[in-house]
C-alpha positions in Angstrom: 15.6 -96.3 204.2 12.6 -94.0 204.3 9.1 -95.4 203.6 7.2 -94.5 200.4 4.4 -92.0 200.7 0.9 -93.2 200.0 -1.5 -91.8 197.4 -3.1 -89.3 199.8 0.3 -87.9 200.8 1.3 -87.8 197.1 -1.8 -85.9 196.2 -1.2 -83.4 199.0 2.4 -83.0 198.0 1.5 -82.3 194.4 -1.0 -79.7 195.5 1.6 -78.0 197.8 4.1 -78.0 194.9 2.0 -75.9 192.6 4.0 -72.8 191.7 3.4 -69.4 190.2 6.3 -69.6 187.8 5.8 -71.8 184.7 9.5 -72.8 184.6 9.3 -74.1 188.1 6.1 -76.0 187.4 7.8 -77.7 184.5 10.6 -79.0 186.7 8.1 -80.1 189.4 5.8 -81.9 186.9 8.7 -83.7 185.3 9.8 -84.8 188.8 6.4 -86.2 189.6 6.1 -87.9 186.2 9.4 -89.7 186.7 9.0 -90.5 190.4 5.3 -90.5 191.3 5.1 -94.1 192.5 8.4 -94.1 194.4 8.7 -90.9 196.4 9.8 -91.5 199.9 8.9 -89.6 203.1 12.4 -88.2 203.1 12.1 -86.9 199.5 8.7 -85.4 200.3 10.3 -83.5 203.2 13.1 -82.3 200.9 10.5 -81.2 198.3 8.5 -79.3 200.9 11.6 -77.4 202.1 12.2 -76.4 198.4 8.6 -75.3 198.0 9.0 -72.9 200.9 11.4 -70.8 198.7 10.3 -67.9 196.6 9.9 -68.8 193.0 13.0 -67.0 191.8 15.2 -68.6 194.4 13.8 -72.1 193.5 14.5 -71.4 189.9 18.1 -70.4 190.6 18.6 -73.8 192.4 16.9 -75.7 189.6 19.0 -74.0 186.9 22.2 -74.5 188.9 22.8 -70.8 189.3 23.0 -71.4 193.0 23.5 -74.4 195.3 21.6 -75.1 198.6 23.0 -73.1 201.5 22.3 -72.9 205.2 19.2 -74.7 206.3 18.7 -76.1 202.7 22.1 -77.8 202.7 20.5 -81.0 203.9 20.7 -84.5 202.3 17.0 -84.7 201.6 16.9 -81.4 199.8 20.0 -82.1 197.8 18.6 -85.5 196.8 15.3 -84.0 195.5 17.1 -81.2 193.8 19.3 -83.7 192.0 16.2 -85.7 190.9 14.5 -82.5 189.7 17.6 -81.4 187.7 18.0 -84.7 186.0 16.4 -84.8 182.5 14.1 -87.7 181.7 15.8 -90.1 179.4 13.8 -90.9 176.3 14.8 -93.8 174.1 14.3 -93.6 170.4 13.9 -96.7 168.4 16.7 -97.3 165.9 14.3 -97.1 163.0 13.1 -93.7 164.1 16.6 -92.3 164.3 18.0 -90.4 161.3 21.6 -90.1 160.3 21.4 -86.4 160.4 19.6 -86.2 163.8 22.0 -84.6 166.1 19.5 -83.6 168.8 17.7 -80.3 169.3 20.8 -78.3 170.3 23.0 -79.3 167.4 23.5 -77.2 164.4 22.1 -78.6 161.2 23.1 -77.5 157.7 20.5 -75.3 156.0 20.1 -75.1 152.3 19.9 -71.5 151.0 19.6 -70.1 147.6 22.2 -67.6 146.5 21.2 -64.1 147.3 20.0 -62.1 144.4 22.4 -59.2 143.5 20.9 -55.8 143.5 20.5 -54.1 140.1 22.6 -51.1 139.4 21.3 -48.3 137.4 
């Protein structure tokens, strides 16, 4: 098993992972929020390999439009990519849940008033 990186290495890794594309930054920040205290040297190496990619190529990997190929088809890269793609689980207390809460991507009924009919002359 690979050793954990120290605070200095984590700080350097965070700095190296700054991206020019907001969408990539969101994935990167979520990764660090979820894993900051337990990133291994192997994962740091995988992350650095991903950061060598142009922004659009990285985004294609993060959005699963492509899978790692060639030199990127390594275990460390695949592991980090999996961690970056995994959404952070958020738990909602039962008292905060509503019966009609079906999540942000579910359709909800919308109450509408009947359309007014145009007047004919």
